[in-house]
C-alpha positions, 0 to 999 in steps of 0.5 A: 031393596033393603041391601041397597038402602043399607049400602046408601046409608053406610056411604052417607055415614062414611061421607059425613064422618070424613066431612066432620073429621077432615080426613081423606082416604087414599085413592091413588099414588104415583112416583114422580121426579125419577122415583125421588117423590111420591104423589098421593091422591086422597078422596075427601068429603070436599073432593080430591086432594093431592099430597107430595112426599119424599120417597125412599125404598128403605123408609129412612128418608121419606116414606115408603108408601102413602099413608092410608088416611091423611088429615086435611086443613079444610074442615066443616067447622073452620 
């Protein structure tokens, strides 16, 4: 029972941290537009958010992978 309470408390602290800071955690990604674009989905305290990036394998133009964390514009204190 203590383990379950600690897990729930940890999840609440993480959610509050995401709510206050305005960051989202990468939940999934997919290539689009014949491999030229990268669509990244982020889990935020407000729900799911989608970001579009230009994709290249070399990373010279665009990004190679989705960033793990992304700052969103909608935060609790605005």
